[in-house]
C-alpha positions in Angstrom: 4.0 -22.2 34.0 4.8 -25.8 33.0 7.2 -26.2 35.9 4.7 -24.9 38.4 2.0 -27.2 37.0 4.3 -30.2 37.1 5.2 -29.5 40.7 1.6 -29.1 41.7 0.5 -32.1 39.7 3.2 -34.3 41.3 1.9 -33.3 44.8 -1.7 -34.3 44.1 -2.8 -37.3 46.1 -4.3 -40.3 44.3 -7.7 -39.5 45.7 -7.6 -36.2 43.9 -6.9 -37.7 40.4 -7.8 -37.1 37.7 -7.6 -33.4 38.1 -8.0 -30.3 36.1 -5.4 -27.6 36.8 -5.7 -24.1 35.4 -3.1 -21.3 35.4 -5.6 -18.4 36.0 -3.0 -15.7 36.6 -1.1 -16.7 33.4 -4.3 -16.8 31.5 -5.1 -13.2 32.5 -1.7 -12.0 31.4 -2.1 -13.8 28.1 -5.5 -12.3 27.3 -4.2 -8.9 28.3 -1.5 -9.3 25.6 -4.0 -10.4 23.0 -6.3 -7.4 23.7 -3.3 -5.1 23.4 -2.3 -6.6 20.1 -5.8 -5.9 18.8 -6.1 -2.4 20.3 -6.2 -0.7 16.9 -8.8 -3.1 15.5 -11.8 -5.0 16.9 -13.4 -5.3 20.2 -12.8 -8.7 21.8 -15.7 -10.7 23.3 -14.9 -14.0 24.9 -16.9 -17.0 23.7 -17.9 -18.5 27.1 -18.7 -21.9 25.5 -14.9 -22.6 25.4 -14.7 -22.6 29.2 -17.1 -21.0 31.5 -15.6 -22.1 34.9 -16.0 -19.2 37.3 -12.3 -18.4 37.9 -11.5 -18.7 34.2 -14.4 -16.5 33.2 -13.5 -13.8 35.7 -9.8 -13.8 34.6 -10.8 -13.4 31.0 -13.6 -10.9 31.6 -11.2 -8.6 33.4 -9.4 -8.0 30.1 -12.0 -8.2 27.3 -14.8 -6.0 26.2 -17.6 -8.5 26.8 -18.8 -12.1 26.8 -20.6 -14.1 24.1 -23.0 -16.7 25.3 -24.9 -19.3 23.2 -27.7 -20.5 25.5 -30.0 -19.3 28.2 -28.0 -21.3 30.7 -24.8 -19.6 29.7 -26.6 -16.2 29.9 -27.8 -16.8 33.4 -24.4 -18.2 34.5 -22.5 -15.3 33.1 -24.9 -12.6 34.4 -24.8 -14.2 37.9 -21.0 -14.2 38.0 -20.5 -10.9 36.1 -23.5 -8.7 36.8 -22.1 -5.7 34.9 -20.7 -7.5 31.8 -21.6 -6.7 28.3 -23.2 -9.8 26.9 -23.9 -10.9 23.3 -26.4 -13.7 23.0 -26.1 -16.0 20.0 -26.7 -19.6 18.9 -29.3 -21.5 16.9 -32.6 -22.8 18.2 -33.3 -20.2 20.9 -36.4 -21.0 22.9 -39.1 -18.5 23.8 -37.8 -18.6 27.4 -34.3 -17.8 26.2 -35.5 -14.9 24.1 -37.3 -13.5 27.2 -34.2 -14.0 29.2 -32.3 -11.9 26.7 -34.6 -9.0 27.5 -34.8 -9.7 31.2 -31.1 -10.1 31.8 -30.2 -7.2 29.5 -28.2 -8.9 26.8 -26.5 -6.0 25.0 -26.8 -7.7 21.6 -28.8 -10.6 20.4 -27.5 -12.4 17.3 -30.6 -13.4 15.4 -30.5 -16.7 13.3 -33.7 -16.5 11.2 -36.7 -14.3 10.4 -38.9 -16.6 12.6 -36.6 -16.1 15.6 -36.6 -12.3 15.0 -40.5 -12.3 15.1 -40.4 -14.2 18.4 -37.7 -11.9 19.8 -39.9 -8.9 19.0 -42.8 -10.5 20.9 -40.4 -11.3 23.8 -39.1 -7.7 23.9 -42.7 -6.4 23.9 -43.8 -8.8 26.6 -40.8 -7.9 28.8 -41.1 -4.2 28.1 -37.4 -4.0 27.1 -35.7 -2.6 24.1 -33.1 -4.9 22.4 -30.3 -4.3 19.9 -29.9 -7.1 17.3 -27.3 -8.3 14.9 -28.5 -10.4 12.0 -26.4 -13.5 11.5 -25.5 -14.2 7.9 -24.1 -17.4 6.5 -22.2 -16.7 3.3 -21.5 -19.3 0.7 -17.9 -19.8 -0.2 -14.8 -21.9 -0.2 -14.0 -23.1 3.3 -11.2 -25.5 2.3 -8.6 -25.9 5.0 -11.0 -25.0 7.8 -11.1 -27.4 10.8 -14.8 -26.7 11.1 -17.1 -25.0 8.5 -20.4 -23.6 9.8 -23.2 -25.1 7.8 -26.9 -24.5 7.2 -28.3 -24.3 10.7 -26.2 -21.3 11.5 -27.5 -17.9 10.4 -29.2 -17.0 7.1 -28.5 -16.9 3.5 -28.1 -13.3 2.1 -31.4 -13.7 0.4 -33.2 -14.7 3.5 -31.7 -12.0 5.7 -33.5 -9.4 3.7 -36.8 -10.8 5.0 -35.9 -9.5 8.4 -36.1 -5.8 7.4 -40.0 -5.6 7.4 -40.1 -7.4 10.7 -37.7 -4.9 12.2 -39.7 -2.0 10.8 -42.8 -3.3 12.6 -41.0 -4.0 15.9 -40.5 -0.7 17.9 -38.5 -2.4 20.7 -35.9 -3.9 18.3 -33.1 -1.9 16.8 -30.8 -3.3 14.0 -27.2 -2.5 14.9 -25.3 -4.7 12.4 -24.6 -8.2 11.3 -22.8 -11.2 12.7 -20.9 -13.9 10.7 -18.8 -16.8 11.9 -18.1 -19.0 8.8 -15.3 -21.4 9.8 -12.8 -22.3 12.6 -9.2 -23.5 12.8 -7.8 -20.8 10.5 -4.4 -19.2 10.5 -4.0 -15.5 10.1 -4.0 -15.2 6.3 -7.0 -17.5 5.9 -9.0 -15.9 8.8 -8.3 -12.4 7.5 -9.4 -13.4 3.9 -12.6 -14.8 5.3 -13.3 -11.7 7.4 -12.6 -9.5 4.4 -15.3 -11.5 2.6 -17.7 -10.8 5.4 -16.9 -7.0 5.3 -17.3 -6.8 1.6 -20.8 -8.2 1.9 -21.8 -6.5 5.2 -20.9 -2.9 4.5 -23.0 -2.3 1.4 -25.9 -4.3 2.8 -25.9 -2.3 6.1 -25.7 0.9 4.1 -28.7 -0.1 2.1 -30.5 -1.0 5.3 -29.9 2.5 6.6 -27.8 1.4 9.6 -25.6 4.2 11.0 -22.6 3.5 13.1 -22.8 -0.2 12.0 -21.4 -3.1 14.0 -19.9 -6.1 12.3 -19.2 -9.2 14.4 -16.6 -11.3 12.6 -16.8 -14.3 14.9 -13.9 -16.4 16.0 -12.1 -19.3 14.4 -8.5 -18.7 15.3 -6.4 -21.8 14.7 -5.1 -23.9 17.6 -2.5 -26.6 16.8 -2.7 -29.6 19.2 0.3 -31.2 17.4 2.4 -28.2 18.4 1.4 -27.2 22.0 4.1 -24.5 22.1 2.6 -22.7 19.0 0.3 -19.7 19.4 -2.0 -17.9 17.0 -0.1 -14.8 15.7 -2.3 -12.1 17.4 0.1 -9.3 16.5 -0.1 -10.0 12.7 -3.9 -10.5 13.0 -4.3 -7.2 14.8 -2.3 -5.4 12.2 -4.3 -6.9 9.4 -7.6 -6.1 10.9 -6.7 -2.5 11.8 -6.0 -2.0 8.1 -9.5 -3.2 7.3 -11.4 -1.1 9.8 -13.2 2.0 8.6 -14.2 5.1 10.6 -17.7 5.1 12.0 -18.0 1.3 12.4 -17.3 -1.2 15.2 -15.7 -4.5 14.4 -15.9 -7.3 17.0 -14.4 -10.7 17.3 -15.3 -13.7 19.5 -12.4 -15.9 20.2 -12.9 -18.8 22.7 -10.5 -21.8 22.4 -7.6 -19.7 21.3 -7.7 -17.6 24.5 -8.0 -20.3 27.2 -6.8 -23.6 25.7 -3.1 -23.2 26.6 -3.7 -22.5 30.3 -5.4 -25.7 31.4 -4.1 -29.3 32.0 -5.7 -32.6 32.7 -3.6 -34.6 35.2 -4.0 -38.3 35.8 -1.9 -41.5 36.6 -1.2 -44.8 34.9 -3.2 -47.7 36.3 -2.0 -50.5 34.0 0.5 -51.1 31.2 0.2 -54.0 28.8 0.9 -55.2 25.3 -1.8 -56.5 22.9 -1.1 -57.8 19.4 2.3 -56.1 19.3 1.1 -52.7 20.5 1.7 -51.2 23.9 -1.2 -49.6 25.9 -1.3 -47.6 29.0 -4.6 -47.4 30.9 -4.9 -44.1 32.7 -7.4 -43.1 35.4 -10.2 -41.1 33.8 -10.4 -40.8 30.0 -12.5 -39.2 27.3 -15.5 -38.9 29.6 -13.4 -36.1 31.3 -11.4 -34.9 28.3 -13.5 -35.5 25.1 -11.5 -33.2 22.8 -9.1 -35.8 21.3 -12.0 -38.1 20.5 -14.1 -35.3 18.9 -11.2 -33.8 16.9 -9.5 -37.2 16.3 -6.1 -36.0 17.4 -3.5 -37.0 20.0 -3.7 -34.9 23.1 -0.2 -33.5 23.9 1.2 -34.7 27.2 4.3 -35.2 29.3 5.1 -37.9 31.8 6.1 -37.2 35.4 7.8 -40.4 36.8 6.0 -41.8 39.8 7.0 -44.3 42.5 8.1 -47.2 40.2 7.9 -50.5 42.1 10.0 -53.4 40.8 7.0 -55.5 39.9 5.0 -52.7 38.3 4.3 -53.2 34.6 6.2 -50.8 32.4 7.5 -50.4 28.8 10.7 -48.9 27.5 11.7 -47.2 24.2 8.4 -48.0 22.5 5.3 -46.3 21.1 2.4 -46.3 23.6 -1.3 -45.7 23.1 -2.9 -44.0 26.1 -6.5 -45.0 26.8 -9.0 -44.4 29.6 -11.2 -46.5 31.8 -14.3 -46.6 29.6 -15.7 -49.7 28.0 -15.3 -48.5 24.5 -12.3 -48.7 22.0 -13.0 -45.0 21.3 -11.7 -44.0 24.7 -8.3 -43.0 23.3 -6.4 -39.9 24.4 -3.2 -40.3 22.4 -2.0 -43.0 19.9 1.3 -44.6 19.4 3.5 -42.0 21.1 7.1 -42.9 21.3 8.2 -42.9 25.0 11.5 -43.8 26.7 9.6 -45.3 29.6 6.1 -45.5 31.0 5.2 -47.4 34.2 2.2 -47.9 36.4 2.2 -45.1 38.9 3.6 -42.4 36.6 1.7 -39.1 36.3 0.5 -38.0 32.9 -0.1 -34.3 32.4 -2.2 -33.6 29.3 -1.7 -30.1 28.0 -4.1 -27.8 26.0 -7.0 -28.7 28.2 -8.2 -25.2 29.0 -11.0 -25.2 26.4 -13.7 -27.6 25.2 -12.5 -30.2 27.6 -14.5 -31.1 30.8 -17.4 -28.9 29.7 -18.1 -30.9 26.5 -17.4 -34.4 27.9 -19.9 -37.2 28.7 -19.4 -37.1 32.4 -21.9 -39.7 33.5 -21.0 -42.6 31.3 -20.0 -45.6 33.6 -20.4 -43.2 36.6 -16.7 -42.9 37.3 -15.8 -40.2 39.9 -15.5 -36.7 38.6 -12.1 -35.0 38.5 -11.0 -32.4 41.0 -10.4 -28.8 39.9 -7.6 -26.5 40.9 -7.0 -22.8 40.0 -3.4 -21.5 40.4 
């Protein structure tokens, strides 16, 4: 799809830049392949936090078993767009209103983060007159070395604390314990992710058996690695599906919640070069927009992969040749950096820059209002 995106990007007028461009049809095909690779293992729920744009969400939802949301706002958004979707509602710090929404908007599963949240959920279910199925979120101690992001104390419960939920459930006729949820770390390759999920299963199965849960559900979370340094690389879904199918047992449901790894490769942030200059021996290109639109490279401290589409290069336009260039945005902060010291044969004012891997955790986590620059345009191919 890169050629199609390049052609579309080159045709965008200056007034439409910066722009987000999404390959929605390609995304649907990719997710379909992933679900097929996992067909003998877990159910796939999409973590909407990665990208909840309506066309993206609809394309993914057509292929997966359900959607995972992490706030009342996401719950309302997904239910409005996908009235019949299966929804799992997780996330720490749920408010009373959000717990009532879980009942009112018929979340299929609620991932409970603490005994206190469970008591409040029981009250919400009683008040709304709705039964709710719950998974208790556990946070297992262990070695998370090599993980891009380890989930710490605020997420879920220690194994000792989770036992305190059982008497609460016994006294809550509208709540039913269906299983456990655990998402321990992110950014893991197949061997590391499978090892972590085996750890979860080894704890969850005997605990659920002691708790008397029949036909248990075990949500193993997400955390599939995405390599921004190698935009052509993909998580090995076939190997992962084979490994998980070997771990599954009859009578239980395994579930995973990928987000970034589903959508990241099918979105681009397109902009143009406004200025090129050298400062203290280093070359800089100032592009329209910046990290207030695409915050990911600042949060993850990486270089966002990109390619350059030559624009109309005027003789007097500043440019650099055969040198390393740092691409920065328009913000009044030295942290507004999209890529550092990238060797380029040439870069000139007026060139288009197409940043890849912008399909997840990009616009939706960015600080849009800082300096009140115009918002990007959005295009779905």
